[in-house]
PAVOBA-339708 format. One line per field, with one value per residue: residue number from 0; x, y, z of N, C-alpha, C in turn; residue in one letter; chain. Coordinates in pm, whole numbers, plus 50000, padded with zeros to 5 digits. Layout:
BEGIN
kolke: NUM:...
nc1: X:...
nc2: Y:...
nc3: Z:...
cac1: X:...
cac2: Y:...
cac3: Z:...
cc1: X:...
cc2: Y:...
cc3: Z:...
marnu: A:...
lovo: A:...
This chain:
BEGIN
kolke: 0:1:2:3:4:5:6:7:8:9:10:11:12:13:14:15:16:17:18:19:20:21:22:23:24:25:26:27:28:29:30:31:32:33:34:35:36:37:38:39:40:41:42:43:44:45:46:47:48:49:50:51:52:53:54:55:56:57:58:59:60:61:62:63:64:65:66:67:68:69:70:71:72:73:74:75:76:77:78:79:80:81:82:83:84:85:86:87:88:89:90:91:92:93:94:95:96:97:98:99:100:101:102:103:104:105:106:107:108:109:110:111:112:113:114:115:116:117:118:119:120:121:122:123:124:125:126:127:128:129:130:131:132:133:134:135:136:137:138:139:140:141:142:143:144:145:146:147:148:149:150:151:152:153:154:155:156:157:158:159:160:161:162:163:164:165:166:167:168:169:170:171:172:173:174:175:176:177:178:179:180
nc1: 10641:10899:10992:10989:11179:11412:11428:11464:11707:11868:11859:11997:12251:12315:12323:12531:12741:12760:12828:13071:13227:13233:13376:13619:13716:13761:13548:13417:13228:13011:12952:12877:12651:12482:12447:12333:12083:11981:12021:11849:11601:11614:11630:11381:11211:11292:11204:10929:10872:10949:10757:10525:10569:10622:10394:10096:09782:09722:09768:09947:10165:10262:10527:10882:11010:10894:11045:11239:11140:11155:11067:11178:11451:11625:11639:11655:11892:11986:12130:12045:11779:11816:11917:11694:11517:11626:11524:11263:11045:10848:10948:11213:11244:11155:11127:11320:11134:10899:10981:11019:10753:10634:10761:10662:10388:10407:10506:10291:10088:10181:10180:09914:09747:09579:09751:09741:09721:09976:10127:10352:10379:10328:10544:10763:10707:10747:11020:11120:11036:11190:11448:11437:11388:11618:11807:11733:11788:12063:12155:12076:12236:12488:12483:12463:12708:12876:12816:12933:13198:13235:13219:13449:13648:13613:13671:13938:14038:14136:14273:14165:13952:14093:14333:14319:14268:14380:14645:14667:14861:14858:14837:14583:14316:14187:14153:14203:14114:14309:14219:14122:14346
nc2: 76886:76845:77103:77218:77056:77121:77389:77377:77234:77411:77632:77530:77487:77748:77881:77741:77796:78078:78104:77963:78126:78361:78265:78207:78462:78556:78650:78552:78587:78694:78477:78289:78420:78422:78144:78083:78186:78066:77781:77674:77738:77585:77327:77317:77320:77078:76902:76949:76851:76590:76511:76534:76357:76113:76065:75872:75740:75515:75472:75298:75256:75502:75619:75664:75435:75233:75191:75020:74771:74432:74420:74637:74607:74546:74782:75015:75129:75054:75267:75485:75496:75567:75826:75950:75932:76123:76364:76342:76448:76312:76058:76072:76117:75895:75643:75342:75136:75236:75242:74970:74885:75024:74896:74638:74682:74764:74531:74355:74491:74487:74213:74137:74290:74344:74227:74365:74625:74703:74726:74707:74968:75122:75041:75142:75413:75454:75401:75613:75826:75777:75815:76087:76209:76130:76275:76535:76514:76476:76714:76894:76807:76862:77141:77201:77101:77278:77505:77446:77438:77705:77824:77716:77833:78100:78087:78023:78239:78273:78405:78325:78055:77863:77843:77651:77420:77125:77173:77204:77023:76821:76479:76252:76170:76119:76385:76518:76791:76955:77022:77349:77554
nc3: 74830:74750:74684:74938:75065:74920:74988:75269:75290:75147:75317:75541:75426:75343:75590:75719:75543:75557:75830:75837:75667:75818:76040:75918:75863:76108:76257:76499:76708:76568:76403:76596:76700:76474:76438:76684:76655:76417:76435:76648:76526:76293:76403:76523:76299:76182:76381:76368:76111:76158:76352:76193:75975:76096:76230:76223:76118:76256:76585:76712:76548:76515:76553:76560:76619:76477:76254:76337:76323:76203:75931:75808:75819:75604:75472:75628:75842:76185:76298:76151:76233:76501:76469:76357:76569:76734:76635:76687:76904:77054:77075:77156:77433:77567:77819:77888:77938:77822:77557:77505:77534:77320:77104:77132:77084:76815:76693:76739:76602:76332:76291:76333:76171:75854:75574:75334:75407:75465:75224:74935:74830:75060:75219:75068:75085:75357:75377:75225:75385:75615:75508:75439:75690:75822:75680:75759:76034:76027:75907:76105:76319:76213:76190:76460:76546:76412:76551:76798:76713:76639:76891:77003:76839:76912:77189:77184:77064:76800:76494:76258:76160:76032:76161:76360:76234:76055:75818:75454:75381:75557:75659:75554:75771:76103:76322:76643:76828:77065:77411:77521:77692
cac1: 10737:11032:11030:11018:11305:11519:11437:11521:11848:11933:11870:12107:12377:12342:12360:12664:12837:12779:12900:13209:13297:13257:13483:13745:13766:13780:13426:13364:13107:12903:12917:12803:12519:12405:12411:12244:11948:11937:12020:11722:11492:11627:11594:11236:11152:11319:11115:10792:10863:10954:10624:10427:10593:10617:10254:10019:09645:09727:09851:10048:10286:10291:10651:11002:11052:10840:11151:11324:11074:11228:11030:11259:11593:11703:11631:11682:11987:11955:12190:11956:11662:11859:11924:11556:11461:11677:11440:11124:11024:10765:11025:11346:11245:11090:11204:11339:11009:10808:11033:10986:10609:10607:10807:10566:10267:10438:10512:10154:10014:10224:10144:09770:09674:09569:09876:09720:09739:10120:10173:10482:10377:10341:10682:10851:10680:10813:11164:11145:11020:11308:11562:11421:11406:11760:11875:11707:11861:12205:12177:12062:12356:12603:12474:12494:12853:12937:12796:13040:13325:13241:13251:13590:13727:13604:13740:14083:14070:14218:14242:14083:13924:14196:14446:14307:14241:14500:14669:14643:14966:14841:14794:14440:14290:14105:14229:14134:14163:14339:14134:14171:14412
cac2: 76848:76862:77243:77237:76988:77203:77511:77345:77202:77537:77712:77473:77514:77893:77913:77685:77871:78211:78088:77925:78245:78449:78206:78220:78600:78591:78709:78438:78623:78706:78341:78228:78483:78369:78005:78081:78217:77975:77638:77635:77744:77468:77210:77321:77277:76934:76832:76957:76753:76458:76482:76520:76240:75992:76049:75779:75728:75404:75523:75201:75267:75645:75633:75635:75298:75139:75162:74914:74642:74351:74443:74746:74583:74547:74914:75125:75082:75095:75398:75584:75508:75644:75968:75998:75946:76250:76478:76307:76479:76212:75934:76100:76121:75777:75557:75208:75059:75289:75197:74828:74878:75068:74791:74527:74724:74764:74390:74303:74558:74435:74073:74115:74369:74289:74249:74464:74757:74730:74679:74753:75115:75173:75016:75238:75546:75458:75410:75751:75910:75756:75881:76232:76247:76113:76392:76648:76496:76495:76858:76954:76772:76933:77281:77201:77084:77404:77596:77412:77479:77852:77854:77681:77938:78221:78067:78022:78371:78259:78509:78258:77916:77778:77829:77531:77304:77075:77245:77126:76923:76720:76347:76225:76094:76179:76475:76560:76920:76952:77113:77485:77567
cac3: 74932:74693:74702:75080:75091:74863:75070:75401:75271:75108:75440:75621:75356:75349:75728:75743:75461:75617:75957:75803:75616:75933:76119:75844:75870:76248:76316:76575:76781:76469:76362:76708:76707:76361:76467:76801:76606:76311:76472:76712:76428:76206:76482:76541:76172:76170:76474:76315:76002:76221:76407:76086:75891:76179:76267:76142:76171:76351:76694:76754:76465:76506:76628:76482:76652:76378:76158:76392:76300:76105:75792:75754:75845:75480:75409:75721:75943:76323:76322:76090:76322:76619:76430:76340:76704:76789:76595:76720:77046:77123:77092:77213:77580:77624:77909:77830:77948:77720:77427:77496:77513:77182:77013:77142:77011:76673:76650:76739:76495:76202:76282:76339:76072:75718:75502:75227:75468:75466:75093:74883:74821:75197:75260:75000:75142:75488:75352:75182:75504:75699:75443:75450:75831:75854:75623:75849:76161:76001:75889:76237:76396:76156:76231:76602:76555:76369:76664:76894:76653:76650:77031:77022:76774:76995:77316:77156:77011:76680:76397:76157:76196:75970:76253:76445:76149:75987:75692:75331:75366:75662:75612:75573:75892:76206:76407:76763:76873:77209:77489:77542:77823
cc1: 10879:11080:11066:11152:11422:11537:11503:11670:11927:11955:11987:12242:12412:12387:12502:12770:12865:12859:13047:13289:13328:13371:13619:13802:13776:13662:13351:13234:12988:12857:12835:12663:12428:12356:12317:12100:11897:11929:11892:11602:11495:11585:11443:11164:11172:11226:10969:10772:10866:10818:10523:10445:10592:10473:10182:09879:09633:09820:09962:10176:10325:10413:10768:11050:10993:10948:11250:11263:11150:11190:11113:11410:11679:11712:11676:11773:11946:12014:12103:11833:11698:11868:11784:11491:11505:11593:11292:11100:10944:10841:11155:11350:11179:11184:11225:11212:10908:10852:10997:10837:10572:10645:10713:10439:10290:10440:10371:10075:10052:10184:09993:09691:09671:09694:09861:09740:09886:10181:10307:10488:10393:10485:10777:10831:10749:10964:11201:11134:11143:11431:11554:11446:11551:11841:11855:11784:12010:12237:12171:12187:12479:12601:12507:12645:12928:12925:12904:13176:13342:13276:13397:13680:13727:13682:13892:14132:14165:14178:14157:14062:14028:14316:14438:14273:14371:14519:14653:14747:14954:14793:14645:14423:14201:14194:14143:14197:14190:14250:14202:14230:14392
cc2: 76866:77006:77273:77176:77071:77330:77485:77314:77327:77627:77662:77504:77662:77934:77864:77762:78008:78201:78052:78046:78343:78396:78221:78362:78649:78656:78601:78472:78635:78568:78273:78288:78434:78228:77995:78111:78107:77828:77599:77640:77621:77341:77203:77276:77127:76854:76836:76858:76612:76419:76453:76389:76108:75961:75955:75770:75611:75446:75427:75207:75413:75679:75602:75492:75195:75100:75057:74776:74565:74375:74554:74718:74582:74686:75029:75073:75129:75235:75510:75605:75590:75793:76028:76021:76078:76371:76449:76331:76372:76082:75955:76086:76000:75700:75422:75123:75107:75246:75051:74809:74918:74958:74671:74562:74721:74620:74332:74363:74504:74288:74052:74189:74298:74325:74352:74606:74799:74681:74741:74906:75178:75158:75118:75380:75560:75470:75553:75848:75899:75825:76032:76279:76231:76229:76514:76635:76519:76644:76931:76929:76846:77081:77295:77187:77210:77509:77571:77456:77631:77893:77824:77789:78065:78203:78066:78154:78363:78366:78454:78113:77822:77755:77703:77406:77254:77149:77150:77017:76811:76588:76330:76143:76172:76263:76515:76692:76912:77051:77248:77495:77703
cc3: 74881:74708:74846:75116:75041:74945:75204:75388:75231:75228:75524:75557:75364:75489:75757:75666:75520:75747:75930:75753:75728:76020:76050:75851:76014:76317:76395:76647:76685:76422:76471:76718:76595:76393:76586:76762:76513:76352:76545:76617:76339:76280:76504:76414:76153:76260:76425:76201:76058:76277:76298:76008:75969:76219:76169:76201:76268:76466:76737:76671:76444:76591:76536:76509:76556:76277:76208:76372:76191:75958:75727:75759:75719:75418:75498:75833:76083:76355:76266:76179:76444:76587:76413:76476:76766:76748:76617:76868:77121:77149:77169:77364:77645:77716:77840:77833:77843:77580:77404:77466:77370:77083:77015:77065:76860:76620:76638:76622:76358:76184:76267:76230:75937:75640:75390:75279:75461:75334:75053:74873:74959:75244:75197:75051:75278:75475:75311:75300:75593:75639:75459:75594:75874:75798:75713:75979:76140:75981:76023:76321:76344:76194:76380:76623:76513:76479:76770:76842:76661:76793:77060:76961:76859:77125:77299:77098:76891:76579:76283:76200:76137:76062:76339:76365:76087:75854:75573:75310:75469:75600:75638:75701:75987:76297:76526:76808:77023:77284:77507:77683:77881
marnu: M:L:N:T:D:I:S:I:Q:G:W:A:V:A:T:A:T:E:A:Q:L:L:L:E:I:G:Q:H:Q:E:A:R:E:L:L:A:V:E:V:P:K:F:Q:Q:V:A:Q:R:W:G:N:E:L:I:S:D:E:N:P:Y:I:S:T:A:Y:R:F:K:H:P:R:F:Q:D:Y:I:T:P:E:R:V:E:R:I:I:E:I:S:P:S:D:R:L:L:S:P:E:Q:I:R:S:K:K:I:H:I:D:V:E:F:E:M:S:H:S:S:Q:W:D:E:A:W:L:H:R:Q:I:A:I:A:E:Y:L:D:T:L:S:E:L:S:A:R:L:D:G:L:Q:S:F:A:A:L:C:E:S:R:N:V:S:T:S:R:D:I:L:P:D:S:H:A:A:T:G:L:Y:V:L:P:P:H:E
lovo: A:A:A:A:A:A:A:A:A:A:A:A:A:A:A:A:A:A:A:A:A:A:A:A:A:A:A:A:A:A:A:A:A:A:A:A:A:A:A:A:A:A:A:A:A:A:A:A:A:A:A:A:A:A:A:A:A:A:A:A:A:A:A:A:A:A:A:A:A:A:A:A:A:A:A:A:A:A:A:A:A:A:A:A:A:A:A:A:A:A:A:A:A:A:A:A:A:A:A:A:A:A:A:A:A:A:A:A:A:A:A:A:A:A:A:A:A:A:A:A:A:A:A:A:A:A:A:A:A:A:A:A:A:A:A:A:A:A:A:A:A:A:A:A:A:A:A:A:A:A:A:A:A:A:A:A:A:A:A:A:A:A:A:A:A:A:A:A:A:A:A:A:A:A:A:A:A:A:A:A:A
């Protein structure tokens, strides 16, 4: 799994680097075409890993919503769970009622099952799974954001992406790009 993780992260970094370089030299359309091919592939891989790692032999906890259970609150933030849900096709499209039902089933399952089933090793494995899936969701979101940035560069017809970014002398802070007129 470590080799796969390194490969997936390397793929995301290589794609982002190539797109950034293309944007810096004014090749906006080429950057958009690269991202249009690679981002959906990356998102598909992230979703496959999400499905595989969230899946459990116990169907009641075979959901990213299990990470919202109080047993994980000291280890996995609610924001991290929300990002994981974004790459979990089976969880992302649930209605509020379906989510509530899943949470009830999870609570019942954790309360009624033998405690040895949910030992310390299981807990640590779940935390590691959540961390890995959060990394995949973040990489996916960053590539998606780069895709939007490439579209902005092309729509503004800038000679380089640096033309719309704050220069090196700008104060640190949050900058909002004005809409294209």
